[in-house]
MDTraj code that builds the backbone (N, CA, C; nanometers):
import mdtraj as md
import numpy as np

residues = "THR PRO TYR THR ASP VAL ASP VAL ALA SER GLU ARG ASP SER VAL LYS LEU SER CYS ASN TYR SER SER GLY ASP THR LEU GLN TRP TYR ARG GLN TYR PRO LYS SER PRO PRO HIS LEU LEU VAL MET GLU HIS MET PRO GLU LYS THR PRO GLY PHE THR LEU ASN HIS ASP LYS ILE ALA LYS ARG MET ASP LEU GLU ILE SER SER ALA GLU VAL THR ASP SER ALA LEU TYR TYR CYS ALA".split()
xyz = np.array([
    [-1.0883, -0.0094, 0.4644],
    [-1.1656, -0.0877, 0.3707],
    [-1.0976, -0.0837, 0.2343],
    [-1.0249, -0.1854, 0.1972],
    [-0.9631, -0.1843, 0.0656],
    [-1.0681, -0.2011, -0.0429],
    [-1.0517, -0.1301, -0.1517],
    [-1.1485, -0.1452, -0.2599],
    [-1.0842, -0.1607, -0.3955],
    [-0.9556, -0.1710, -0.4000],
    [-0.8878, -0.1932, -0.5266],
    [-0.8228, -0.3300, -0.5220],
    [-0.8604, -0.4162, -0.6138],
    [-0.8004, -0.5480, -0.6254],
    [-0.7127, -0.5499, -0.7485],
    [-0.5884, -0.5846, -0.7318],
    [-0.5004, -0.6030, -0.8463],
    [-0.4561, -0.7476, -0.8425],
    [-0.5059, -0.8261, -0.9356],
    [-0.4697, -0.9671, -0.9393],
    [-0.3436, -0.9894, -1.0219],
    [-0.3296, -0.9136, -1.1291],
    [-0.2175, -0.9334, -1.2197],
    [-0.1607, -0.7984, -1.2600],
    [-0.0303, -0.7867, -1.2551],
    [0.0385, -0.6675, -1.3055],
    [0.1677, -0.7149, -1.3700],
    [0.2095, -0.6459, -1.4708],
    [0.3359, -0.6792, -1.5367],
    [0.4509, -0.6081, -1.4670],
    [0.5703, -0.6637, -1.4837],
    [0.6874, -0.5963, -1.4281],
    [0.6979, -0.4562, -1.4857],
    [0.7377, -0.3643, -1.4013],
    [0.7558, -0.2225, -1.4331],
    [0.6237, -0.1461, -1.4474],
    [0.5087, -0.2143, -1.4261],
    [0.3806, -0.1426, -1.4239],
    [0.3729, -0.0555, -1.2991],
    [0.2980, 0.0519, -1.3087],
    [0.2621, 0.1311, -1.1920],
    [0.1332, 0.0712, -1.1366],
    [0.1305, 0.0452, -1.0069],
    [0.0151, -0.0187, -0.9431],
    [-0.0319, 0.0696, -0.8288],
    [-0.1633, 0.0942, -0.8218],
    [-0.2185, 0.1741, -0.7126],
    [-0.3177, 0.0907, -0.6334],
    [-0.2965, 0.0850, -0.5020],
    [-0.3881, 0.0198, -0.4092],
    [-0.4505, 0.1286, -0.3237],
    [-0.5796, 0.1184, -0.2999],
    [-0.6504, 0.2224, -0.2249],
    [-0.7181, 0.1641, -0.1023],
    [-0.7294, 0.2478, -0.0003],
    [-0.7915, 0.2073, 0.1252],
    [-0.8780, 0.3217, 0.1769],
    [-1.0058, 0.2940, 0.2002],
    [-1.0948, 0.3911, 0.2641],
    [-1.0942, 0.3654, 0.4143],
    [-1.1117, 0.4703, 0.4922],
    [-1.1166, 0.4548, 0.6369],
    [-1.2235, 0.5482, 0.6926],
    [-1.2659, 0.5205, 0.8163],
    [-1.3719, 0.6027, 0.8757],
    [-1.3222, 0.6885, 0.9916],
    [-1.2130, 0.6496, 1.0563],
    [-1.1622, 0.7306, 1.1672],
    [-1.0103, 0.7189, 1.1745],
    [-0.9511, 0.8114, 1.2477],
    [-0.8063, 0.8148, 1.2606],
    [-0.7444, 0.8915, 1.1450],
    [-0.6196, 0.9279, 1.1613],
    [-0.5544, 1.0009, 1.0528],
    [-0.4150, 0.9481, 1.0221],
    [-0.3751, 0.8409, 1.0895],
    [-0.2468, 0.7785, 1.0607],
    [-0.2723, 0.6348, 1.0190],
    [-0.2396, 0.6052, 0.8963],
    [-0.2599, 0.4705, 0.8444],
    [-0.1264, 0.4089, 0.8073],
    [-0.1238, 0.2776, 0.8107],
    [-0.0058, 0.2025, 0.7713],
    [-0.0455, 0.1041, 0.6614],
    [0.0493, 0.0724, 0.5786],
    [0.0330, -0.0341, 0.4802],
    [0.1283, -0.1466, 0.5183],
    [0.0753, -0.2689, 0.5153],
    [0.1528, -0.3881, 0.5458],
    [0.1590, -0.4768, 0.4222],
    [0.2685, -0.5490, 0.4096],
    [0.2827, -0.6467, 0.3015],
    [0.3031, -0.7827, 0.3660],
    [0.2339, -0.8836, 0.3113],
    [0.2460, -1.0184, 0.3657],
    [0.2766, -1.1173, 0.2538],
    [0.3890, -1.1847, 0.2687],
    [0.4263, -1.2914, 0.1759],
    [0.3684, -1.4227, 0.2279],
    [0.3477, -1.5207, 0.1398],
    [0.2937, -1.6501, 0.1843],
    [0.3763, -1.7099, 0.2980],
    [0.3060, -1.7649, 0.3941],
    [0.3657, -1.8321, 0.5100],
    [0.4525, -1.7398, 0.5950],
    [0.4267, -1.6107, 0.5884],
    [0.5001, -1.5127, 0.6690],
    [0.4010, -1.4182, 0.7354],
    [0.4383, -1.3593, 0.8484],
    [0.3497, -1.2609, 0.9109],
    [0.3516, -1.1301, 0.8314],
    [0.2490, -1.0459, 0.8488],
    [0.2506, -0.9143, 0.7832],
    [0.3704, -0.8324, 0.8310],
    [0.4244, -0.7535, 0.7405],
    [0.5413, -0.6692, 0.7683],
    [0.5038, -0.5247, 0.7375],
    [0.5338, -0.4340, 0.8310],
    [0.5066, -0.2922, 0.8073],
    [0.5869, -0.2461, 0.6870],
    [0.5169, -0.1969, 0.5870],
    [0.5814, -0.1522, 0.4641],
    [0.6064, -0.0027, 0.4670],
    [0.5011, 0.0722, 0.4968],
    [0.5132, 0.2177, 0.4951],
    [0.3983, 0.2777, 0.5744],
    [0.4265, 0.3913, 0.6379],
    [0.3215, 0.4676, 0.7037],
    [0.3455, 0.6143, 0.6742],
    [0.2395, 0.6930, 0.6860],
    [0.2439, 0.8315, 0.6405],
    [0.3541, 0.9138, 0.7060],
    [0.3724, 0.8996, 0.8342],
    [0.4676, 0.9850, 0.9052],
    [0.5997, 0.9132, 0.9336],
    [0.6295, 0.8115, 0.8559],
    [0.7535, 0.7367, 0.8713],
    [0.8701, 0.8234, 0.8228],
    [0.9724, 0.8417, 0.9057],
    [1.0827, 0.9290, 0.8645],
    [1.1601, 0.8752, 0.7441],
    [1.1719, 0.7429, 0.7343],
    [1.2423, 0.6836, 0.6213],
    [1.1396, 0.6356, 0.5203],
    [1.1527, 0.6800, 0.3986],
    [1.0607, 0.6390, 0.2933],
    [1.1054, 0.5046, 0.2361],
    [1.0087, 0.4245, 0.1953],
    [1.0378, 0.2969, 0.1321],
    [1.0550, 0.3201, -0.0172],
    [1.1731, 0.2936, -0.0720],
    [1.1959, 0.3205, -0.2146],
    [1.0962, 0.2468, -0.3037],
    [1.0437, 0.3174, -0.4029],
    [0.9510, 0.2583, -0.4982],
    [0.8056, 0.2661, -0.4575],
    [0.7781, 0.3147, -0.3348],
    [0.6414, 0.3235, -0.2847],
    [0.6077, 0.4682, -0.2514],
    [0.4881, 0.5102, -0.2899],
    [0.4424, 0.6458, -0.2628],
    [0.3056, 0.6398, -0.1973],
    [0.2862, 0.7217, -0.0944],
    [0.1555, 0.7345, -0.0302],
    [0.0895, 0.8629, -0.0756],
    [-0.0388, 0.8550, -0.1030],
    [-0.1197, 0.9732, -0.1318],
    [-0.2391, 0.9688, -0.0381],
    [-0.2515, 1.0693, 0.0470],
    [-0.3561, 1.0718, 0.1487],
    [-0.4562, 1.1815, 0.1161],
    [-0.5796, 1.1420, 0.0908],
    [-0.6892, 1.2364, 0.0684],
    [-0.7726, 1.2383, 0.1960],
    [-0.7452, 1.3355, 0.2832],
    [-0.8128, 1.3406, 0.4132],
    [-0.9602, 1.3749, 0.4006],
    [-0.9977, 1.4481, 0.2980],
    [-1.1393, 1.4815, 0.2788],
    [-1.2178, 1.3574, 0.2378],
    [-1.1649, 1.2820, 0.1440],
    [-1.2318, 1.1590, 0.0995],
    [-1.2059, 1.0421, 0.1944],
    [-1.1150, 1.0610, 0.2919],
    [-1.0751, 0.9555, 0.3853],
    [-1.0274, 0.8318, 0.3091],
    [-0.9263, 0.8560, 0.2253],
    [-0.8694, 0.7495, 0.1438],
    [-0.7171, 0.7628, 0.1428],
    [-0.6510, 0.6494, 0.1543],
    [-0.5051, 0.6445, 0.1471],
    [-0.4667, 0.5500, 0.0338],
    [-0.3937, 0.6034, -0.0639],
    [-0.3489, 0.5237, -0.1775],
    [-0.2021, 0.4879, -0.1604],
    [-0.1694, 0.3659, -0.1945],
    [-0.0313, 0.3201, -0.1993],
    [0.0019, 0.2940, -0.3449],
    [0.1038, 0.3606, -0.3952],
    [0.1434, 0.3403, -0.5340],
    [0.2802, 0.2738, -0.5399],
    [0.2851, 0.1670, -0.6177],
    [0.4113, 0.1002, -0.6474],
    [0.4529, 0.1537, -0.7832],
    [0.5637, 0.2247, -0.7872],
    [0.5992, 0.2970, -0.9096],
    [0.6450, 0.2058, -1.0226],
    [0.7089, 0.0965, -0.9907],
    [0.7589, 0.0047, -1.0933],
    [0.7565, -0.1361, -1.0342],
    [0.6467, -0.2070, -1.0583],
    [0.6255, -0.3369, -0.9947],
    [0.7350, -0.4366, -1.0319],
    [0.7703, -0.5169, -0.9332],
    [0.8679, -0.6237, -0.9518],
    [0.8053, -0.7540, -0.9048],
    [0.8639, -0.8652, -0.9435],
    [0.8130, -0.9954, -0.9017],
    [0.8071, -1.0037, -0.7496],
    [0.9025, -0.9437, -0.6821],
    [0.9066, -0.9488, -0.5353],
    [0.7945, -0.8676, -0.4703],
    [0.7199, -0.7902, -0.5482],
    [0.6053, -0.7168, -0.4939],
    [0.4794, -0.8027, -0.4895],
    [0.4864, -0.9254, -0.5400],
    [0.3721, -1.0170, -0.5366],
    [0.3474, -1.0591, -0.3927],
    [0.2363, -1.0116, -0.3355],
    [0.2058, -1.0369, -0.1952],
    [0.0649, -0.9873, -0.1667],
    [0.0195, -1.0086, -0.0436],
    [-0.1044, -0.9474, 0.0039],
    [-0.0683, -0.8155, 0.0703],
    [-0.1491, -0.7137, 0.0459],
    [-0.1265, -0.5816, 0.1049],
    [-0.2461, -0.5463, 0.1911],
    [-0.2183, -0.4948, 0.3113],
    [-0.3223, -0.4565, 0.4060],
    [-0.3023, -0.3118, 0.4481],
    [-0.4121, -0.2420, 0.4681],
    [-0.4028, -0.1108, 0.5318],
    [-0.4664, -0.1211, 0.6691],
    [-0.4152, -0.0443, 0.7625],
    [-0.4689, -0.0457, 0.8992],
    [-0.4409, 0.0882, 0.9641],
])
top = md.Topology()
chain = top.add_chain()
for i, resn in enumerate(residues, 1):
    res = top.add_residue(resn, chain, resSeq=i)
    for name in ("N", "CA", "C"):
        top.add_atom(name, md.element.get_by_symbol(name[0]), res)
traj = md.Trajectory(xyz[None], top)
């Protein structure tokens, strides 16, 4: 259940997207550009980290945050957690 909406961010801003969940312990974040299918961006146990993206998992609160450390124009997209 995403609960953070970011409509506008400036370049080089830090942006945090949050997702609440009710079950499971492995979540993924997907990014979708217009007219394209969703693309797996990052998941908690992914051996290769995606540069510029950080996951913070609060298992007690059942929340997974995705932080974009320095937003770029190419980060403009829809983001999904699953």
